[in-house]
C-alpha positions, 0 to 999 in steps of 0.5 A: 882480240878486241875491236881496239886492236887492229882497227878495220882488220880486227873488226872484219875478222871478229865480226864475221866469225862471231856472226857465223857462230851467233846464228847457231844459238839454240833459240835462233835455230829453234825459231827459224826451224819452226818457221821452216816446218810451218810454211817453208819451201824445202828446196828454197828454205835458205831465203827464210834464213836470209830474211831472218838474218836481215831482220836480225841485222837491222836493229843491231846496225841501227842501235850499234851505230847510235852506240858508236856515236854516243858511247856510254850514255846510250849503252847504259840505257840499253843494258837496262831494257835488254832483259825485256827484249830477251823475254820478248824472244821467249814469248815469241818462241812459245807463240811460234811453237803453239802456232805449229802445233795448233795447225797440226791439231786442226789438220791445217798443216800438210806437206806435199811435193810438186813434180811439174815445172822447172824442178821438183820441190816441196811445199807446206800448205794449210788445209783451209786453203781450198784445192781449187784456189791453191792449184788454180794459182799454181802457175803464176806461183811457180813462175814468179821468181822476182826478188820480192817473192823470196823475201819472208816478212815473218822470218824478217820480223822474228829476226828483228826480235832476236836482234836486240836480245841474248848474245846479240846484246853482248856483242853490242857491249863491245862497240865502245871499244872500237878504235873508230866509228868506221871500224865499229860499223865494219864489225856490225856489217860483217857480223850481220853477213856472218849471221845471214850466211850461217842461218841460210846454211842452217835452214838448208840443213833443216830442209833435208828431213822435210824433203825426205819425209814428204812421201811419208805423212806421219814422218813429216808430221813428227818433224813439225811436232818436234819443231813445235814442242822444242820451240815451246819448251825452249821459250818456256825455260827462257821465260823462267830464266829471265823472269825468275832467275832460274838457269834451265838453259845453262846446258845449251852452248853459249 
């Protein structure tokens, strides 16, 4: 199936399916899981995934719309700069992993459970926050349920970086085949929806070991260590693949 066959129906179906699949790319999962391990609230971690998905969809929708309007002229220029975006993803993965490991090394990262309030939930905090400042702000912190309190700028920024690299870039190559601008936009919107839903599910799944490990300090530290080391390793291999033409990540599903 391609975008030239079936118009809107093909665009909606293909975009949603590819979006659901796209969020499971290894570099995406590693980056978001690192954020969850470093600063997420386990029982509401789906919003980390949603913020990532929104960030991922933003540049795709903007660039994709331009490609739909101008076709080949913009697409050829984009293909030339796409490797730089991919290298940027690699650098970001290394940075996220090092950030988690550095906080653990300095003893600034710990996870604990709140049993009061509306429902039990888990938080990751830094030890450089004083106990007084944290617990003094606990009441307004836990009562704030506005939409803006759920939005995660860091996850949104990471999603933006991912949005123009890797298999997302390949997805943009399909746009000139769209039967119309409307079908192409529908494809982009449903692709974005698919990535948001899929990444929300992934972050919820990843939050499970955090929730269960909260009572065991060594376990939750190792969960964070695995996330950080994985992020550094995947980022380093991706750097080599992009810059030196190696194929270290060939074992990962595409």
